[in-house]
C-alpha positions, -999 to +999 in steps of 0.1 A: +199-597+498+173-575+483+140-576+494+111-558+483+082-559+503+045-558+488+026-553+519+038-540+557+020-552+589+019-530+619+025-555+651-007-565+671+010-546+700+005-512+681-019-488+695-033-456+676-011-434+692+021-444+673+041-457+707+070-482+701+058-498+669+074-527+648+062-536+611+068-566+589+065-584+558+045-612+558+047-620+522+084-612+516+095-644+536+077-670+512+104-663+486+133-650+501+132-673+534+136-638+555+115-613+566+123-576+568+112-557+600+114-520+604+100-493+627+068-480+617+074-446+629+106-442+606+093-460+570+121-445+551+146-458+577+167-490+583+152-525+575+164-551+595+166-584+578+156-616+598+159-653+588+126-672+589+136-695+620+149-667+637+116-643+633+093-673+639+115-684+671+109-647+681+072-648+676+069-678+696+088-664+725+068-631+726+035-651+725+049-676+754+056-647+773+022-624+770+006-662+776+026-665+809+016-630+818-019-632+815-017-664+835+003-653+865 
C-alpha cells in the first residue's frame, strides 16, 4: 500500500529534547483506512503502516494505561 502523508503529527508524549518520539499522519487514514507511523528522529527512515482499527486500539490502550497510572 502506498501512502503519501500530507502532514505528520508528533506524539503528545514527545518532548523538546527529541527523546523517543513517534509521528503519525492523521489525514492518511481517512482515505486509506491505515495510518503511517514513523520515528521522529529519523523522518527519512522506514514507515510502519498500521490498519486504522489496530491504531485506534493502540491509542485507546495507551490512554487507558496513562489514566490508570495517574489514578493509582
